[in-house]
C-alpha positions as CSV (number, residue, x, y, z in Angstrom):
1,X,-13.8,-29.3,8.0
2,X,-12.3,-30.8,11.1
3,X,-10.3,-27.8,12.2
4,X,-13.1,-25.4,11.4
5,X,-13.5,-22.3,9.2
6,X,-12.1,-19.9,8.4
7,X,-9.0,-21.7,7.1
8,X,-5.9,-20.6,5.3
9,X,-4.6,-22.5,2.3
10,X,-0.8,-21.8,1.9
11,X,1.7,-22.8,-0.7
12,X,4.4,-24.8,1.2
13,X,7.1,-22.9,-0.7
14,X,5.2,-19.6,-0.5
15,X,6.0,-16.2,0.9
16,X,4.7,-12.6,0.8
17,X,1.1,-13.7,0.5
18,X,1.7,-15.5,-2.8
19,X,-0.1,-18.9,-2.9
20,X,-2.1,-18.0,0.2
21,X,-5.9,-18.0,0.2
22,X,-8.4,-17.5,3.1
23,X,-11.6,-19.6,2.8
24,X,-14.6,-18.8,5.0
25,X,-17.1,-21.1,3.5
26,X,-16.8,-24.8,2.5
27,X,-18.4,-23.9,-0.9
28,X,-15.4,-21.7,-1.8
29,X,-12.7,-24.2,-0.8
30,X,-12.2,-25.8,-4.2
31,X,-11.7,-22.5,-5.9
32,X,-9.3,-21.3,-3.2
33,X,-7.3,-24.5,-3.4
34,X,-7.0,-24.2,-7.2
35,X,-5.9,-20.6,-7.0
36,X,-3.3,-21.3,-4.3
37,X,-1.9,-24.2,-6.3
38,X,-1.6,-22.1,-9.4
39,X,0.1,-19.2,-7.6
40,X,2.5,-21.6,-5.9
41,X,3.4,-23.3,-9.1
42,X,3.9,-20.0,-11.0
43,X,5.9,-18.3,-8.3
44,X,7.9,-21.1,-6.7
45,X,7.6,-24.1,-9.1
46,X,5.8,-26.1,-6.3
47,X,2.0,-26.4,-6.2
48,X,1.9,-28.3,-2.8
49,X,-0.2,-26.6,-0.1
50,X,-0.8,-26.9,3.6
51,X,-4.0,-25.9,5.5
52,X,-4.2,-24.2,8.9
53,X,-6.8,-22.5,11.1
54,X,-7.1,-18.8,10.4
55,X,-6.5,-16.5,13.4
56,X,-8.8,-13.5,13.2
57,X,-6.8,-11.2,15.5
58,X,-3.2,-12.1,14.5
59,X,0.1,-10.4,15.3
60,X,3.1,-11.2,13.1
61,X,6.2,-11.3,15.2
62,X,9.6,-12.5,13.9
63,X,13.0,-12.9,15.4
64,X,16.3,-12.1,13.6
65,X,18.8,-15.0,14.2
66,X,22.4,-15.5,13.2
67,X,24.5,-18.7,13.3
68,X,28.1,-19.4,12.5
69,X,30.2,-22.5,11.6
70,X,31.4,-22.8,15.2
71,X,28.0,-23.7,16.6
72,X,27.2,-20.2,17.9
73,X,23.6,-18.9,17.4
74,X,22.4,-15.5,18.6
75,X,19.2,-13.5,18.2
76,X,19.0,-9.8,17.5
77,X,15.6,-9.3,19.1
78,X,12.2,-9.2,17.4
79,X,10.4,-7.2,14.8
80,X,6.7,-6.4,14.6
81,X,5.4,-6.9,11.1
82,X,1.6,-7.0,11.7
83,X,0.5,-4.1,9.5
84,X,-0.1,-5.9,6.2
85,X,-2.4,-6.0,3.2
86,X,-2.9,-9.1,1.1
87,X,-0.7,-10.9,3.6
88,X,2.3,-8.8,2.6
89,X,4.1,-6.5,5.1
90,X,3.6,-2.8,4.8
91,X,5.1,-1.3,8.0
92,X,7.7,-3.1,10.1
93,X,9.2,-2.0,13.3
94,X,11.8,-3.1,15.9
95,X,11.2,-3.9,18.6
96,X,7.7,-5.2,18.4
97,X,5.0,-3.1,20.3
98,X,3.4,-4.5,23.3
99,X,6.1,-7.1,24.1
100,X,6.5,-8.1,27.7
101,X,9.8,-9.6,28.9
102,X,8.0,-13.0,29.2
103,X,6.8,-13.0,25.6
104,X,10.2,-11.8,24.4
105,X,11.9,-14.5,26.2
106,X,9.5,-17.1,24.8
107,X,9.9,-16.1,21.2
108,X,13.6,-15.4,21.2
109,X,14.2,-18.7,23.1
110,X,12.2,-20.6,20.6
111,X,14.0,-18.9,17.7
112,X,17.4,-19.9,19.1
113,X,16.2,-23.5,19.6
114,X,14.9,-23.8,16.1
115,X,18.1,-22.4,14.5
116,X,20.3,-24.7,16.6
117,X,18.1,-27.7,15.7
118,X,19.1,-27.4,12.0
119,X,22.7,-26.2,12.6
120,X,21.8,-23.0,10.9
121,X,24.6,-20.8,9.5
122,X,24.1,-17.1,8.4
123,X,21.2,-14.7,8.7
124,X,17.7,-16.0,9.1
125,X,14.3,-15.1,10.5
126,X,12.1,-17.3,12.6
127,X,8.5,-16.1,12.2
128,X,5.6,-16.5,14.6
129,X,1.9,-15.8,14.6
130,X,0.4,-14.6,17.9
131,X,-3.2,-14.4,18.9
132,X,-3.8,-10.8,20.0
133,X,-7.5,-11.1,20.9
134,X,-6.6,-10.8,24.6
135,X,-3.1,-9.2,24.5
136,X,0.2,-10.9,23.8
137,X,0.8,-13.9,26.0
138,X,3.7,-16.4,26.0
139,X,1.4,-19.3,25.5
140,X,-0.5,-17.6,22.6
141,X,2.4,-17.7,20.1
142,X,2.9,-20.3,17.3
143,X,5.7,-21.0,15.0
144,X,4.9,-20.2,11.4
145,X,8.0,-20.5,9.2
146,X,11.7,-19.8,8.9
147,X,13.1,-17.5,6.1
148,X,16.7,-18.7,5.4
149,X,17.9,-15.3,4.1
150,X,18.2,-11.6,4.9
151,X,14.7,-10.0,4.7
152,X,13.4,-6.8,3.3
153,X,12.9,-5.4,6.8
154,X,16.4,-6.1,8.1
155,X,17.3,-2.3,8.2
156,X,15.1,-1.8,11.3
157,X,17.1,-4.5,13.2
158,X,20.3,-2.9,12.0
159,X,19.1,0.5,13.3
160,X,18.2,-0.6,16.9
161,X,21.2,-3.0,17.4
162,X,24.0,-1.0,15.5
163,X,24.9,-4.2,13.7
164,X,25.6,-4.4,9.9
165,X,23.9,-7.7,9.1
166,X,25.4,-7.9,5.6
167,X,28.9,-7.5,7.0
168,X,28.2,-10.3,9.4
169,X,27.1,-12.5,6.5
170,X,30.5,-12.0,4.8
171,X,32.4,-12.7,8.0
172,X,30.5,-15.9,8.8
173,X,30.7,-17.1,5.2
174,X,34.5,-16.7,5.5
175,X,34.5,-18.9,8.5
176,X,34.8,-16.3,11.2
177,X,32.7,-16.5,14.4
178,X,29.8,-14.2,15.1
179,X,31.4,-10.8,16.1
180,X,29.3,-10.3,19.2
181,X,28.0,-12.5,22.1
182,X,24.4,-12.5,23.0
183,X,24.8,-10.3,26.1
184,X,26.7,-7.8,23.9
185,X,23.7,-7.2,21.6
186,X,21.6,-4.4,23.0
187,X,18.4,-2.6,21.9
188,X,18.7,1.2,21.2
189,X,15.6,3.2,20.5
190,X,12.9,2.4,18.0
191,X,13.1,1.9,14.2
192,X,10.3,1.7,11.6
193,X,10.3,0.9,7.9
194,X,7.5,1.5,5.4
195,X,7.3,-0.2,2.1
196,X,6.5,2.0,-0.8
197,X,4.4,0.0,-3.3
198,X,3.4,0.8,-6.8
199,X,-0.3,0.2,-6.1
200,X,-3.7,1.9,-5.7
201,X,-5.0,1.6,-2.2
202,X,-8.3,3.1,-3.3
203,X,-8.8,0.3,-5.8
204,X,-8.2,-2.8,-3.6
205,X,-4.4,-2.2,-3.6
206,X,-4.3,-3.2,-7.3
207,X,-0.7,-3.0,-8.6
208,X,0.1,0.0,-10.8
209,X,2.6,-0.1,-13.7
210,X,4.1,2.4,-16.1
211,X,6.8,5.0,-16.5
212,X,7.9,7.0,-13.4
213,X,7.6,10.5,-15.0
214,X,7.8,12.1,-11.5
215,X,9.6,10.3,-8.6
216,X,10.7,12.3,-5.6
217,X,11.8,10.6,-2.3
218,X,12.1,12.4,1.1
219,X,15.4,13.8,2.4
220,X,17.0,13.2,5.8
221,X,16.1,9.5,6.2
222,X,17.4,6.2,4.8
223,X,15.7,5.3,1.5
224,X,16.5,2.0,-0.2
225,X,15.2,1.9,-3.8
226,X,16.0,0.3,-7.1
227,X,14.1,2.7,-9.4
228,X,14.5,6.3,-10.4
229,X,12.7,9.1,-12.2
230,X,12.3,8.1,-15.9
231,X,12.4,4.4,-15.1
232,X,9.5,2.0,-15.6
233,X,7.6,-0.3,-13.3
234,X,6.7,-3.4,-15.3
235,X,4.3,-6.2,-14.8
236,X,7.1,-8.8,-14.3
237,X,8.3,-7.7,-10.8
238,X,7.1,-7.3,-7.3
239,X,5.3,-3.9,-6.8
240,X,7.7,-2.7,-4.0
241,X,9.7,0.3,-5.4
242,X,11.3,1.7,-2.3
243,X,11.7,1.4,1.5
244,X,11.6,4.3,3.9
245,X,13.5,3.7,7.2
246,X,13.7,5.9,10.3
247,X,15.3,5.5,13.8
248,X,14.3,7.6,16.8
249,X,14.4,7.3,20.6
250,X,10.7,6.3,21.0
251,X,8.0,4.5,19.0
252,X,5.9,7.7,18.9
253,X,8.8,9.7,17.5
254,X,9.6,7.1,14.9
255,X,6.0,6.9,13.7
256,X,5.8,10.7,13.5
257,X,9.0,11.0,11.5
258,X,8.1,8.2,9.1
259,X,4.6,9.7,8.6
260,X,6.3,13.0,7.7
261,X,8.6,11.2,5.3
262,X,5.7,9.3,3.6
263,X,3.9,12.6,3.1
264,X,6.9,14.0,1.2
265,X,6.8,11.2,-1.4
266,X,5.8,12.3,-4.9
267,X,5.1,9.6,-7.6
268,X,3.2,10.1,-10.9
269,X,1.6,8.7,-13.0
270,X,2.2,5.3,-11.4
271,X,0.1,5.1,-8.3
272,X,1.7,4.6,-4.9
273,X,0.6,3.9,-1.4
274,X,2.5,6.7,0.3
275,X,-0.7,8.5,1.4
276,X,-2.1,5.3,2.8
277,X,1.1,4.8,4.7
278,X,0.9,8.2,6.3
279,X,-2.7,7.8,7.3
280,X,-1.8,4.5,9.0
281,X,1.2,6.0,10.8
282,X,-0.7,8.9,12.3
283,X,-3.8,6.8,13.1
284,X,-4.4,6.9,16.9
285,X,-4.9,3.2,17.1
286,X,-1.6,2.5,15.3
287,X,0.2,4.9,17.6
288,X,-1.3,3.0,20.5
289,X,0.0,-0.3,19.1
290,X,-3.2,-1.5,17.5
291,X,-2.6,-2.7,13.9
292,X,-6.1,-3.4,12.8
293,X,-6.7,-0.2,10.8
294,X,-9.0,1.1,8.1
295,X,-7.6,4.6,7.5
296,X,-9.6,7.0,5.3
297,X,-8.5,9.2,2.4
298,X,-7.6,12.8,3.0
299,X,-10.0,15.7,2.6
300,X,-10.7,16.1,-1.1
301,X,-12.3,19.5,-0.6
302,X,-8.9,20.9,0.4
303,X,-7.5,19.6,-2.9
304,X,-10.1,21.4,-4.9
305,X,-9.3,24.7,-3.1
306,X,-5.6,24.1,-3.7
307,X,-6.3,23.5,-7.4
308,X,-7.9,26.9,-7.7
309,X,-4.7,28.7,-7.0
310,X,-2.8,26.5,-9.3
311,X,-5.3,27.1,-12.1
312,X,-5.4,30.8,-11.3
313,X,-1.7,31.1,-11.6
314,X,-1.9,29.4,-15.0
315,X,-4.7,31.5,-16.3
316,X,-3.6,34.8,-14.8
317,X,-6.8,35.2,-12.8
318,X,-5.1,37.0,-9.9
319,X,-4.3,39.9,-12.3
320,X,-7.9,40.5,-13.3
321,X,-9.3,43.8,-12.2
322,X,-12.8,42.3,-11.7
323,X,-11.6,39.4,-9.6
324,X,-13.9,40.5,-6.7
325,X,-16.9,41.2,-9.0
326,X,-19.9,38.8,-8.9
327,X,-20.0,39.1,-12.7
328,X,-16.3,38.4,-13.3
329,X,-16.2,34.7,-12.4
330,X,-14.3,32.0,-14.2
331,X,-15.8,28.8,-15.4
332,X,-15.9,26.4,-12.5
333,X,-16.2,29.2,-9.9
334,X,-19.5,30.1,-8.4
335,X,-19.6,33.6,-6.7
336,X,-21.9,34.6,-3.9
337,X,-22.6,38.2,-2.9
338,X,-23.9,39.7,0.4
339,X,-23.9,43.4,1.0
340,X,-22.8,43.0,4.6
341,X,-20.1,40.3,4.1
342,X,-17.1,39.7,2.0
343,X,-17.6,38.0,-1.4
344,X,-17.1,34.2,-1.4
345,X,-16.4,31.7,-4.1
346,X,-17.1,28.0,-4.4
347,X,-14.5,26.0,-6.3
348,X,-15.9,23.1,-8.3
349,X,-13.7,20.4,-9.6
350,X,-13.4,16.7,-10.2
351,X,-10.9,14.9,-7.9
352,X,-10.0,11.4,-9.2
353,X,-13.2,11.4,-11.1
354,X,-15.5,12.5,-8.2
355,X,-17.2,15.9,-8.2
356,X,-16.2,18.0,-5.1
357,X,-16.4,21.6,-4.1
358,X,-14.8,23.9,-1.5
359,X,-15.4,27.5,-0.3
360,X,-12.7,30.1,-0.8
361,X,-12.7,33.8,-0.3
362,X,-10.8,36.3,-2.5
363,X,-8.5,38.6,-0.4
364,X,-6.0,41.2,-1.4
365,X,-3.0,38.8,-1.4
366,X,-4.8,36.0,-3.3
367,X,-7.3,33.6,-1.8
368,X,-8.3,32.1,1.5
369,X,-9.4,28.4,1.6
370,X,-10.3,25.8,4.2
371,X,-6.6,25.6,5.4
372,X,-5.9,29.3,5.4
373,X,-4.2,31.7,2.9
374,X,-3.6,30.2,-0.5
375,X,-0.7,31.3,-2.6
376,X,1.2,30.2,-5.7
377,X,4.9,29.6,-5.0
378,X,7.2,29.2,-8.0
379,X,6.1,27.2,-10.9
380,X,5.4,23.9,-9.2
381,X,4.1,24.6,-5.7
382,X,1.1,26.0,-3.9
383,X,0.9,27.1,-0.3
384,X,-2.1,26.6,2.0
385,X,-1.7,28.2,5.4
386,X,1.7,27.1,6.6
387,X,1.8,23.9,4.4
388,X,3.5,23.6,1.0
389,X,2.3,21.3,-1.7
390,X,3.8,20.3,-5.0
391,X,1.8,20.1,-8.2
392,X,2.3,19.3,-11.8
393,X,0.2,20.4,-14.8
394,X,-1.1,17.6,-17.0
395,X,-3.4,17.3,-20.0
396,X,-6.6,18.8,-18.7
397,X,-5.8,19.7,-15.1
398,X,-3.3,19.1,-12.4
399,X,-1.7,16.5,-10.2
400,X,-1.5,17.6,-6.6
401,X,0.9,15.8,-4.2
402,X,-0.8,16.0,-0.8
403,X,0.4,13.9,2.1
404,X,2.1,11.3,-0.1
405,X,-0.9,11.0,-2.5
406,X,-1.0,12.0,-6.1
407,X,-4.5,13.3,-6.8
408,X,-5.7,14.1,-10.3
409,X,-7.7,17.3,-10.2
410,X,-9.6,18.4,-13.2
411,X,-11.1,21.9,-13.1
412,X,-14.9,22.0,-13.6
413,X,-14.7,23.6,-17.0
414,X,-12.7,20.6,-18.3
415,X,-14.6,17.9,-16.3
416,X,-18.2,18.9,-17.3
417,X,-18.0,16.7,-20.4
418,X,-16.6,13.7,-18.6
419,X,-18.5,10.5,-17.7
420,X,-17.1,9.9,-14.3
421,X,-20.5,8.8,-13.1
422,X,-21.1,6.4,-15.9
423,X,-22.5,3.0,-14.8
424,X,-20.6,-0.1,-15.7
425,X,-21.7,-1.6,-19.0
426,X,-20.6,-5.0,-17.9
427,X,-17.3,-5.1,-19.7
428,X,-14.4,-6.6,-17.7
429,X,-11.2,-5.0,-18.8
430,X,-7.7,-6.0,-17.9
431,X,-6.5,-3.4,-15.2
432,X,-2.9,-4.0,-16.4
433,X,-0.9,-6.2,-18.7
434,X,-0.8,-9.8,-17.6
435,X,-1.5,-13.4,-18.3
436,X,-4.9,-15.2,-18.2
437,X,-4.5,-18.1,-15.7
438,X,-8.2,-19.1,-15.3
439,X,-11.7,-18.5,-16.6
440,X,-14.0,-19.7,-13.8
441,X,-17.1,-18.8,-15.8
442,X,-18.1,-19.5,-19.4
443,X,-20.5,-17.8,-21.9
444,X,-24.1,-18.4,-20.8
445,X,-23.3,-18.8,-17.1
446,X,-25.6,-17.0,-14.6
447,X,-23.4,-15.1,-12.2
448,X,-23.9,-12.9,-9.1
449,X,-22.2,-9.6,-8.3
450,X,-18.6,-10.3,-7.1
451,X,-18.4,-13.7,-8.6
452,X,-15.0,-14.4,-10.4
453,X,-15.3,-14.5,-14.2
454,X,-11.6,-14.2,-15.4
455,X,-8.4,-14.5,-13.3
456,X,-5.4,-12.4,-14.4
457,X,-1.8,-12.9,-13.2
458,X,0.4,-9.8,-13.0
459,X,3.3,-8.7,-10.7
460,X,3.5,-12.2,-9.1
461,X,-0.2,-12.1,-7.9
462,X,-3.5,-13.2,-9.2
463,X,-6.3,-10.7,-9.7
464,X,-9.9,-11.9,-10.1
465,X,-12.1,-9.9,-12.4
466,X,-15.6,-10.2,-11.0
467,X,-19.1,-9.7,-12.2
468,X,-20.1,-6.0,-11.6
469,X,-23.7,-7.0,-11.0
470,X,-26.0,-10.0,-11.1
471,X,-26.4,-11.2,-14.7
472,X,-25.4,-13.6,-17.4
473,X,-21.9,-14.0,-19.0
474,X,-22.5,-12.8,-22.6
475,X,-19.0,-13.6,-23.8
476,X,-15.5,-14.6,-22.8
477,X,-12.9,-13.2,-25.2
478,X,-9.8,-14.6,-23.5
479,X,-8.4,-18.1,-22.9
480,X,-6.0,-19.5,-20.4
481,X,-2.4,-18.6,-21.3
482,X,-3.2,-15.4,-23.3
483,X,-1.0,-12.4,-22.6
484,X,-3.2,-9.3,-22.6
485,X,-2.6,-5.6,-22.6
486,X,-4.1,-3.0,-20.3
487,X,-7.8,-2.2,-21.0
488,X,-8.4,-5.3,-23.1
489,X,-12.0,-6.5,-22.8
490,X,-11.7,-10.0,-21.4
491,X,-15.4,-10.8,-20.8
492,X,-18.8,-9.1,-20.9
493,X,-21.6,-9.6,-18.4
494,X,-25.2,-8.5,-19.1
495,X,-28.2,-8.3,-16.9
496,X,-30.5,-11.2,-17.6
497,X,-33.3,-9.3,-19.4
498,X,-30.7,-7.7,-21.8
499,X,-29.5,-11.1,-22.8
500,X,-33.0,-12.4,-23.3
């Protein structure tokens, strides 16, 4: 109350957003504190927390340091790690954008001082929070924490300095001095890394688990991964499944190359954030150095048009003699006829459960859609204009890989019987396997829309299942400690009149 809201409750042993809760209202403090303590105890065996003022326009800047047993400490410049979700890094870069020499001198100097103060040996990272509401300033940066290890984003530092940090670790551990002096460590170009997570950006970045039936990574760049096609992403591990790293002469070139690489990612049926990464990387505000983004999904109408050619290839529609006839349409295709214009077709489909349509025109070589000529290429690709997209046939439709996104497209004929527009019946189902760690509500409680009812722990994070509307908790079918499977009904909320 003294430092003022919003505040951040943080597990003292925490990291990666685990055990960290933002609280905007005093009425929510007790619940936030309890959740942070649970996550801290589960992930780190320590439920102690600290509280700090929350900065609403933050920049996350960190400095790579290295110390040896001879008292030498050097820095390898800074990294920008501000693009995050759930307080976990998504895109990292070196150097940090918008850094003046004064701010760089301030943070690297503070980092060296901190490492020397504890006689640090080995690779480490000194992390800072900067207030970016009025640009980066030397007096607007605060120490946050030190990570006494090599971090996930170390490849970007290796790229711009030409230093193999793992080799340095072995040398220093063997008692050797640091191979280079401070003035011998130079910056070269710009590097960026994107973390590929098994998660669904369209559903609050909820982690996704399951078998990697289709897993294709981009060529021509550095890819660090610990999974492969045919493997499985389970509930017991962090959702990061790969890192994509590029090094170019300029920040703009690095962002463009990384965006291209993210768009080449193909993952199915596990959901991944590659499409979200690409939209971030090409967003004008990110390119300009602004990291407060809300990128929007790609054009679904284009996907529907692309699906048409995939479906046509499967069904042999292109070979039909009456393809241009207004009476020869296929289910899901709506033909229009004008005597003074070419016939046109509207493609109807469900994309990720949402009904969409797109105009296409039959031409001698196939079809023309919103992005140009459409053609079927091989058995697993479609071409729209000068762009090539991979696709894969599944049960009642197709999965199209567009700009790093795997979009489930169901042709209209198969989707008509679906219930994509069904209203929630109030059943709260487990979105993935996990363990019940809290039940903030009990049967008979009156709840409002968005109020937590059951809290599930999976992939090292807590996920609150909230009331879908104002009502009354009819039943809680789970207890703390229960291990539940995906789609298990954990609680049921009913509108008040239904209960009465």
